[in-house]
C-alpha positions as CSV (number, residue, x, y, z in Angstrom):
1,X,0.0,0.0,0.0
2,X,1.2,3.5,-0.8
3,X,-0.4,6.7,0.5
4,X,-0.4,10.4,-0.6
5,X,-2.6,13.4,-0.4
6,X,-4.9,11.8,-3.0
7,X,-5.4,8.8,-0.6
8,X,-4.1,5.3,-0.3
9,X,-3.5,3.0,-3.3
10,X,-2.8,-0.7,-3.4
11,X,0.5,-1.1,-5.2
12,X,1.3,-4.9,-5.3
13,X,1.1,-8.1,-3.4
14,X,3.9,-10.6,-2.8
15,X,3.6,-14.3,-2.7
16,X,5.7,-15.3,0.3
17,X,4.3,-18.8,0.7
18,X,7.5,-20.4,-0.3
19,X,9.7,-18.3,2.0
20,X,10.5,-20.3,5.2
21,X,12.0,-17.4,7.2
22,X,10.4,-14.0,6.9
23,X,13.1,-12.2,8.9
24,X,14.1,-8.5,9.0
25,X,16.5,-9.0,6.0
26,X,13.7,-10.5,3.8
27,X,11.2,-7.8,4.7
28,X,13.7,-5.0,4.3
29,X,14.6,-6.3,0.8
30,X,10.9,-6.2,-0.1
31,X,10.6,-2.6,1.1
32,X,13.8,-1.6,-0.7
33,X,12.6,-3.1,-4.0
34,X,9.3,-1.1,-3.7
35,X,11.2,2.1,-2.9
36,X,13.5,1.7,-5.9
37,X,10.4,1.1,-8.1
38,X,8.8,4.3,-6.9
39,X,11.9,6.3,-6.5
40,X,13.6,7.1,-3.1
41,X,13.1,10.8,-3.7
42,X,9.3,10.3,-3.6
43,X,9.2,8.3,-0.3
44,X,8.9,10.0,3.1
45,X,8.3,7.0,5.4
46,X,7.4,3.4,5.8
47,X,4.7,2.6,8.4
48,X,4.5,-0.8,9.9
49,X,3.2,-2.4,13.1
50,X,5.4,-2.6,16.2
51,X,6.6,-6.2,15.9
52,X,10.3,-6.9,16.7
53,X,11.1,-8.0,13.2
54,X,9.7,-4.8,11.8
55,X,11.8,-2.7,14.2
56,X,14.9,-4.5,13.0
57,X,13.6,-4.0,9.4
58,X,13.3,-0.3,10.0
59,X,16.9,-0.1,11.3
60,X,18.2,-1.9,8.2
61,X,16.1,0.2,5.9
62,X,17.1,3.6,7.5
63,X,20.8,2.5,7.1
64,X,20.4,2.4,3.4
65,X,18.0,5.2,3.0
66,X,18.8,7.8,5.8
67,X,16.4,10.3,4.4
68,X,13.4,7.9,4.7
69,X,11.9,7.2,8.1
70,X,10.5,4.0,9.6
71,X,7.4,4.9,11.6
72,X,5.7,2.5,14.0
73,X,1.9,2.5,13.7
74,X,0.3,4.8,16.4
75,X,-2.8,2.7,16.6
76,X,-0.8,-0.4,17.5
77,X,1.1,1.6,20.1
78,X,-2.1,2.8,21.8
79,X,-3.7,-0.7,21.5
80,X,-0.7,-2.2,23.3
81,X,-1.0,0.4,26.1
82,X,-4.7,-0.5,26.5
83,X,-3.8,-4.2,26.7
84,X,-1.3,-3.4,29.6
85,X,-4.0,-1.4,31.4
86,X,-6.7,-4.1,31.0
87,X,-4.4,-7.1,31.6
88,X,-1.7,-5.9,34.0
89,X,0.9,-8.4,35.2
90,X,0.8,-9.2,38.9
91,X,4.5,-8.3,39.0
92,X,4.1,-4.9,37.5
93,X,4.3,-1.7,39.5
94,X,0.9,-0.6,38.4
95,X,-0.9,-3.8,39.2
96,X,-2.4,-2.6,42.6
97,X,-4.2,0.3,40.8
98,X,-5.2,-1.6,37.7
99,X,-6.2,-4.9,39.2
100,X,-9.9,-3.9,39.4
101,X,-9.9,-3.4,35.6
102,X,-8.4,-6.8,35.0
103,X,-11.1,-8.4,37.2
104,X,-13.9,-6.4,35.5
105,X,-12.7,-7.3,32.0
106,X,-12.4,-11.0,33.0
107,X,-16.0,-11.0,34.4
108,X,-17.4,-9.3,31.3
109,X,-15.5,-11.7,29.0
110,X,-17.0,-14.7,30.9
111,X,-20.5,-13.3,30.7
112,X,-20.1,-12.6,27.0
113,X,-18.7,-16.0,26.3
114,X,-21.3,-17.9,28.3
115,X,-24.3,-16.2,26.6
116,X,-22.9,-16.4,23.1
117,X,-21.8,-20.0,23.4
118,X,-24.9,-21.5,25.0
119,X,-28.1,-21.7,23.1
120,X,-30.6,-21.4,26.0
121,X,-29.0,-18.3,27.6
122,X,-28.7,-16.8,24.2
123,X,-32.3,-17.4,23.5
124,X,-33.4,-15.9,26.8
125,X,-31.2,-12.8,26.3
126,X,-32.6,-12.4,22.8
127,X,-36.1,-12.0,24.3
128,X,-35.0,-9.0,26.4
129,X,-32.6,-7.2,24.1
130,X,-32.8,-6.2,20.4
131,X,-29.0,-5.4,20.4
132,X,-26.7,-8.4,20.0
133,X,-23.6,-9.2,22.1
134,X,-20.3,-9.2,20.1
135,X,-17.8,-11.8,19.4
136,X,-14.8,-9.5,19.4
137,X,-11.6,-11.0,18.1
138,X,-8.5,-10.5,20.3
139,X,-6.7,-9.1,17.3
140,X,-9.2,-6.3,17.0
141,X,-8.0,-2.9,18.2
142,X,-9.4,-1.9,21.6
143,X,-11.2,-5.2,21.8
144,X,-11.8,-5.0,25.6
145,X,-13.2,-1.5,25.4
146,X,-15.5,-2.5,22.5
147,X,-16.8,-5.5,24.5
148,X,-17.5,-3.4,27.6
149,X,-19.2,-0.7,25.6
150,X,-21.6,-3.3,24.2
151,X,-22.2,-4.9,27.6
152,X,-23.0,-1.5,29.0
153,X,-25.4,-0.9,26.2
154,X,-27.4,-4.1,26.8
155,X,-27.5,-3.6,30.6
156,X,-31.3,-3.8,30.8
157,X,-31.4,-7.1,28.8
158,X,-28.7,-8.7,30.8
159,X,-30.3,-7.7,34.1
160,X,-33.5,-9.4,33.0
161,X,-31.5,-12.5,31.9
162,X,-29.5,-13.0,35.1
163,X,-30.3,-11.8,38.6
164,X,-27.0,-11.7,40.5
165,X,-23.8,-9.7,39.9
166,X,-25.4,-7.8,37.0
167,X,-27.9,-6.1,39.3
168,X,-25.1,-4.7,41.5
169,X,-24.9,-0.9,41.0
170,X,-21.2,-1.0,42.1
171,X,-20.4,-3.4,39.2
172,X,-22.1,-1.2,36.6
173,X,-20.4,1.9,38.2
174,X,-17.1,0.3,37.5
175,X,-18.0,-0.3,33.9
176,X,-19.2,3.3,33.6
177,X,-16.0,4.6,35.1
178,X,-13.8,2.4,32.8
179,X,-15.7,3.5,29.7
180,X,-15.5,7.2,30.7
181,X,-11.7,7.3,31.1
182,X,-11.1,5.2,28.0
183,X,-13.4,7.3,25.8
184,X,-10.5,9.6,24.9
185,X,-8.6,6.5,23.7
186,X,-11.6,5.5,21.5
187,X,-11.7,9.0,20.0
188,X,-8.0,8.6,19.1
189,X,-8.7,5.2,17.5
190,X,-11.6,6.5,15.4
191,X,-9.4,9.3,14.0
192,X,-6.2,7.2,13.5
193,X,-7.8,4.0,12.3
194,X,-8.8,5.4,9.0
195,X,-7.4,6.0,5.5
196,X,-6.5,9.6,6.4
197,X,-3.4,11.8,6.4
198,X,-3.0,12.4,10.1
199,X,0.8,12.2,10.8
200,X,0.8,16.0,11.6
201,X,-2.1,15.6,14.1
202,X,-0.7,12.7,16.1
203,X,1.4,14.7,18.6
204,X,-1.4,17.0,19.5
205,X,-4.0,14.2,19.6
206,X,-1.8,12.2,21.9
207,X,-1.4,15.1,24.4
208,X,-5.1,15.9,24.2
209,X,-6.0,12.3,24.9
210,X,-3.8,12.2,28.0
211,X,-5.2,15.5,29.3
212,X,-8.8,14.2,28.7
213,X,-8.0,11.0,30.6
214,X,-6.5,13.0,33.4
215,X,-9.6,15.2,33.6
216,X,-11.9,12.1,33.8
217,X,-9.9,10.4,36.5
218,X,-9.4,13.6,38.6
219,X,-13.1,14.4,38.3
220,X,-14.0,10.8,39.5
221,X,-11.5,11.1,42.5
222,X,-12.5,14.7,43.3
223,X,-9.0,15.9,42.7
224,X,-8.0,19.4,41.6
225,X,-6.7,19.5,38.1
226,X,-4.0,22.0,38.9
227,X,-2.6,20.8,42.2
228,X,-4.2,17.4,42.7
229,X,-2.5,14.0,42.4
230,X,-3.8,10.5,41.5
231,X,-1.8,7.3,41.9
232,X,-4.2,5.6,39.4
233,X,-3.7,8.3,36.8
234,X,0.1,8.2,37.3
235,X,0.1,4.5,36.5
236,X,-2.2,4.9,33.4
237,X,0.0,7.8,32.2
238,X,3.2,5.8,32.6
239,X,1.8,2.9,30.6
240,X,0.6,5.2,27.8
241,X,3.8,7.3,27.9
242,X,6.1,4.2,27.7
243,X,4.3,3.0,24.5
244,X,4.4,6.5,23.1
245,X,8.1,6.8,23.6
246,X,8.6,3.5,21.7
247,X,6.5,4.7,18.7
248,X,7.3,8.4,18.6
249,X,9.7,9.4,15.8
250,X,11.2,12.8,14.8
251,X,8.9,12.7,11.8
252,X,5.8,13.2,14.2
253,X,7.5,16.3,15.6
254,X,8.5,17.8,12.3
255,X,5.0,17.3,10.8
256,X,3.5,18.8,14.0
257,X,5.8,21.9,13.5
258,X,4.4,22.5,10.0
259,X,0.8,22.9,10.9
260,X,0.1,26.7,10.9
261,X,-2.8,26.4,13.3
262,X,-0.5,25.4,16.1
263,X,1.1,28.9,16.1
264,X,-2.2,30.8,16.0
265,X,-3.3,32.7,19.2
266,X,-6.7,30.9,19.1
267,X,-5.1,27.5,19.5
268,X,-2.4,28.6,21.9
269,X,-5.0,30.2,24.2
270,X,-7.4,27.2,23.9
271,X,-5.9,25.0,26.5
272,X,-7.9,23.6,29.4
273,X,-8.1,25.3,32.8
274,X,-6.9,28.6,31.3
275,X,-3.4,27.1,30.7
276,X,-1.7,28.4,27.6
277,X,-0.6,25.8,25.1
278,X,3.0,25.7,23.9
279,X,3.9,26.5,20.3
280,X,6.0,23.8,18.5
281,X,9.0,26.1,18.3
282,X,8.8,26.7,22.1
283,X,8.8,23.0,23.0
284,X,12.3,21.6,23.7
285,X,11.5,18.0,22.8
286,X,9.8,18.9,19.6
287,X,12.6,21.4,18.6
288,X,15.3,18.8,19.1
289,X,13.4,16.2,17.1
290,X,12.7,18.8,14.4
291,X,16.4,19.6,14.0
292,X,17.4,16.0,13.9
293,X,14.7,15.3,11.2
294,X,15.8,18.3,9.1
295,X,19.4,17.2,9.2
296,X,18.4,13.8,7.9
297,X,16.2,15.1,5.1
298,X,18.5,17.9,4.0
299,X,22.0,16.4,3.8
300,X,23.5,19.4,1.9
301,X,24.7,22.1,4.4
302,X,23.4,25.0,2.2
303,X,19.9,23.4,1.9
304,X,19.8,22.8,5.7
305,X,20.8,26.4,6.4
306,X,18.1,27.7,4.0
307,X,15.3,25.5,5.3
308,X,16.2,26.4,8.9
309,X,16.0,30.1,8.1
310,X,12.7,29.5,6.3
311,X,11.3,27.7,9.4
312,X,12.4,30.6,11.6
313,X,10.5,33.1,9.5
314,X,7.4,30.8,9.4
315,X,7.4,30.1,13.2
316,X,8.1,33.6,14.3
317,X,5.9,35.3,11.8
318,X,8.7,37.2,10.1
319,X,9.1,38.7,6.7
320,X,6.1,37.8,4.5
321,X,4.5,35.7,7.3
322,X,4.1,38.9,9.3
323,X,1.4,40.2,7.0
324,X,-1.9,40.5,8.9
325,X,-4.0,38.4,6.5
326,X,-1.4,35.7,6.6
327,X,-1.4,35.5,10.4
328,X,-5.2,35.7,10.5
329,X,-5.6,32.7,8.2
330,X,-3.4,30.3,10.2
331,X,-6.4,28.5,11.5
332,X,-7.6,27.5,8.0
333,X,-6.9,24.3,6.2
334,X,-3.2,23.6,6.4
335,X,-2.7,22.4,2.8
336,X,-4.5,25.4,1.4
337,X,-2.5,27.7,3.7
338,X,0.8,26.4,2.4
339,X,-0.4,26.6,-1.2
340,X,-1.5,30.2,-0.7
341,X,1.4,31.6,1.4
342,X,4.3,29.1,1.3
343,X,5.9,30.1,-2.0
344,X,8.2,32.5,-0.2
345,X,9.8,29.5,1.6
346,X,10.0,26.9,-1.2
347,X,12.0,24.3,0.6
348,X,9.7,24.4,3.7
349,X,6.6,24.5,1.4
350,X,7.7,21.4,-0.4
351,X,8.4,19.6,2.9
352,X,5.0,20.6,4.2
353,X,3.2,19.2,1.2
354,X,5.0,15.9,1.7
355,X,4.5,15.5,5.5
356,X,1.0,16.9,5.8
357,X,-0.2,14.2,3.4
358,X,1.3,11.3,5.3
359,X,-0.6,8.6,7.3
360,X,0.4,7.5,10.8
361,X,-1.2,4.0,10.8
362,X,-0.8,0.8,9.0
363,X,-4.5,-0.2,9.6
364,X,-5.7,0.1,6.1
365,X,-2.9,-2.3,5.0
366,X,-4.1,-4.9,7.5
367,X,-7.7,-4.6,6.3
368,X,-6.4,-5.8,3.0
369,X,-4.5,-8.8,4.3
370,X,-7.4,-11.1,3.9
371,X,-8.1,-10.2,0.3
372,X,-5.6,-12.7,-1.1
373,X,-7.2,-15.5,0.9
374,X,-10.6,-14.4,-0.2
375,X,-9.6,-14.6,-3.9
376,X,-7.4,-17.7,-3.7
377,X,-10.0,-19.8,-1.7
378,X,-11.0,-23.4,-1.7
379,X,-13.5,-22.7,-4.5
380,X,-10.9,-20.9,-6.6
381,X,-7.6,-22.8,-5.9
382,X,-6.5,-23.2,-9.5
383,X,-5.6,-19.6,-10.1
384,X,-2.0,-18.9,-11.2
385,X,0.1,-16.8,-8.8
386,X,0.3,-13.8,-11.1
387,X,-3.4,-13.9,-12.0
388,X,-4.2,-14.0,-8.3
389,X,-1.9,-11.0,-7.6
390,X,-3.6,-9.1,-10.4
391,X,-7.0,-9.8,-9.0
392,X,-5.9,-8.7,-5.6
393,X,-4.5,-5.4,-7.1
394,X,-7.8,-4.7,-9.0
395,X,-10.0,-5.7,-6.1
396,X,-8.3,-3.4,-3.5
397,X,-8.0,-0.4,-5.7
398,X,-11.6,-0.6,-6.9
399,X,-12.7,-0.7,-3.3
400,X,-10.6,2.3,-2.3
401,X,-11.8,4.3,-5.4
402,X,-15.4,3.5,-4.5
403,X,-15.0,4.9,-1.0
404,X,-14.4,8.3,-2.5
405,X,-17.8,8.2,-4.3
406,X,-20.9,9.9,-2.8
407,X,-22.8,6.6,-3.1
408,X,-20.4,5.1,-0.5
409,X,-22.0,7.2,2.3
410,X,-25.6,7.3,1.1
411,X,-28.0,5.2,-0.8
412,X,-28.9,1.5,-0.6
413,X,-25.3,0.3,-1.0
414,X,-23.7,2.6,1.5
415,X,-20.7,1.2,3.5
416,X,-21.0,-1.9,1.4
417,X,-17.5,-3.2,2.4
418,X,-17.6,-2.6,6.2
419,X,-17.2,-6.4,6.8
420,X,-14.0,-6.5,4.8
421,X,-13.1,-9.6,2.8
422,X,-14.4,-11.9,5.5
423,X,-18.0,-11.3,4.5
424,X,-19.7,-14.2,2.9
425,X,-23.1,-13.6,1.3
426,X,-24.4,-16.8,2.8
427,X,-23.9,-15.7,6.3
428,X,-25.0,-12.7,8.5
429,X,-22.6,-9.8,8.6
430,X,-21.5,-9.4,12.2
431,X,-20.7,-5.9,13.5
432,X,-17.8,-7.4,15.2
433,X,-16.0,-7.6,11.9
434,X,-15.5,-3.9,12.2
435,X,-12.2,-2.7,13.7
436,X,-14.0,-0.4,16.1
437,X,-17.5,-0.2,17.7
438,X,-18.4,2.7,15.5
439,X,-21.9,4.2,16.4
440,X,-22.6,5.4,12.8
441,X,-21.9,2.0,11.2
442,X,-23.5,0.2,14.0
443,X,-26.7,2.1,13.5
444,X,-26.7,1.2,9.8
445,X,-26.1,-2.5,10.5
446,X,-28.6,-3.0,13.3
447,X,-31.1,-0.3,12.3
448,X,-30.9,1.2,15.8
């Protein structure tokens, strides 16, 4: 898959069935082949999940192409953090404060499994609830949150089905509290787990998510946001921060620096509790990563000096950027802003066009992984390898093109591919096939 400002495109598939060891060297060689085919000068980054072999692949890749970045998927990073919160190890430092979450998730999973896998309880539950329970795969993002959201939604039906733990207000209060402080994570997922150009938004989204979680927990514990302290929040924050540090790259910081809105007074004064936000050029961590990133991209000293000067003029509103109409429009669409006012800083403008059209997640790649198996199935097992790859190429790109059409969001065939390639016309489409418990899609599927 390749992505640009025009959206993602399926480039090619690779038949790796005969490869015994898919190690870092093999994967890196595949990436290098694609990069050479496209042209290294046109590639900004490669985005993968956070597996160990991909990390090693990224190191090998960056050695050969120092101007191209390996970027871990931000959705995977947050998903791993949620897993640590919901399933803490008894030996971990944060287990005492997260043990109640582990117990709650275990209970919900047992209830969910019991009803879905026994015909009589499932029949009784069906009498009292029009909304189904979900079979959520462990591989789905935020699977525990999705499961608890659904359990909370069918509370009335469950209470009529079983009369024990489920009528305990304390138990439901725990679910409400868990869903409340994890809602900022779900908002992050809904933005990041799409075919969108969001690399430049990740840094601010992550900070906003943490502040929203902090606000929820402090409100629950009646702590003051300015001077209060919460041991539970400190543990949650540490888990999230540890995974952010593993996935954060200089490219996130540089892309963040190129968004005009983050220098506008409206955004700077819009922090919670009357606290002023920090502009990207005033943040030490962001500035260090920005400089490191620029040194990698602009290996010629004269280009580096020029682009650094251009950034200074942009960030401090100097020269042409000091014009009132230029400053007043910083809150507008970032791509339009650079197209209208960036010609006076050509190196920075070109860099902005590249980075502001970059994804930050490998999710849309993973949604296509099952396509090959769908085409080369038991019913169609005589297809030649090249023909199968051609069909995969056509299928994926037609689907992505169709998503840009008005008919995809309206009409009788709207969201026709929400089940991915696992949908079989002979069976009922389960909402659990979605990566997230999306209310809009859910309403379409269940007519609720």
